[in-house]
Structure formats: C-alpha cells, structure tokens
N, C-alpha and C positions, 0 to 999 in steps of 0.2 A: 720542344716545349715540355715543361714538367710542372703541371699545375699543382702537384703535391710537394714541390720544393719551394721553400720560401725564398731562398737566395738564388741568383743567377750564378751558374758555375761554368767556367771554361775548362776544357780538358788540358791537363798539364803538358802533354805532348804537342797539342795544337798551339798552346801558348808559347812553348819553346820554339817551334818552327816559325811562328809569326813574330818572334822576338818581342813578346810581351813580357815585360819584367813584372815581378811580383815581390811583395814583402812577406817573409815568413811570419806566421802568426803564433807558432807553437800550439796551435789548436788541433785537436784530433776530431774529425767528423765521423759519425757513425750513422748509417742509414739502414733501412729495413733490408735484412739479408746481406749486409756488407760488413766487412771488418773495418777497423779504424783506418783513416786516411789523413795524412797531413794536409793542412789547408794554407794556402797563400792568399794574398789580397792584392788587387790592383785597381787603379782608378784611371778614368779616361775623361777627357773634356767632352767626348761624344762617342756613343756606342750606336752603330747603325744596325737596324734589323730591317733588311730590305731597303725601302726608301724612307723608313721612319727613323728619326734620330732622337736618341735619349741623351740629353745634356747632363754633364757632371755625373756620369755613371760609375758605379763601382761593381766589381765582380769578385767572386772567390775563384781560386784556381786549385783544382784537385785532380787526382787520377780518376777518370771515368772508365768504367768497364761496361761490357756489353749488357750486363744485367741492369745497369742504371739507365742505359740509353735505349731500352726497348729493342735490343738486337741490332742497333745501328752502330757498326764498328767504326764508322768514319765520322761520328758526331763530333762537332767542334765544341759543343757545350749544351747547357740546358738553360732556357729562359725561364726564370723563376717567377713566383707569384708577386714579388715586390714590384716588378715592372709591369706585369700583366694587370695587376690591380690599380696601380697608379695611372696607367694609361688606358683604362677602360677597355680592356681586351674583349673582343667579340669573336667567337669561333663560329665559322660557317662550316659545319661538318659535311654538308652536301658538296661543297666546292673544295673542301680542304684548305680553306683560307683563314688567316688570322688578320683581324683589323685592330690597329692601335690608333689612339687619338691623343693629341696633346692634352696636358693637364689644364684645367681651367684655373685661372688666377683668382 
C-alpha cells in the first residue's frame, strides 16, 4: 500500500512474469528521491485485492525499486489512493489489516 501515491502501480518485472500487457504512454514519472521512469498503462475487467474485487480497474506499470516499496524487494506493486479512497479504505494498524468496501451507487 502506498497512501502517498495517487495511482496504483504494478512492478514492471512482476507484470512481465504475470504476462500483463501494457501500453507505453511516453510519460516519465518522477517521485521523491527517484530518477525518471517510463510508465505503461494497463486495464482489467477486474483487479482482486484479497477477496475484494475492483471492477474496470486500470493500473500504471513502472520499475519499482526497494526505496519505493519500503524495503520489500518482492513487492508486486503499490495500491494507490485512487482505489483506497474510492472504496472507503479502513486501516486497522493493530491487526495489520486493510478493509475495503464497495462504492455506494
């Protein structure tokens, strides 16, 4: 999870291994303490986070390094604020649990 990131990002190596295609955007992303990185874009009919399904999801694909993932070298990606906010994310810091709920229509 990255509550400081607006967009959800999948690691480029993970995306390649998982055979997730992406469209090149010709956009260079810069973050705090990082150099520029090329960004791709992909869209899914459904993105699952545990048992919670996000319908019609889109993600960016970029190279994630250890500095961006809080030292987790095996991170598949970062769940950004766009989905955390849209789905009423509640963090239980005592249990280390994230709760998401469906959008109200």
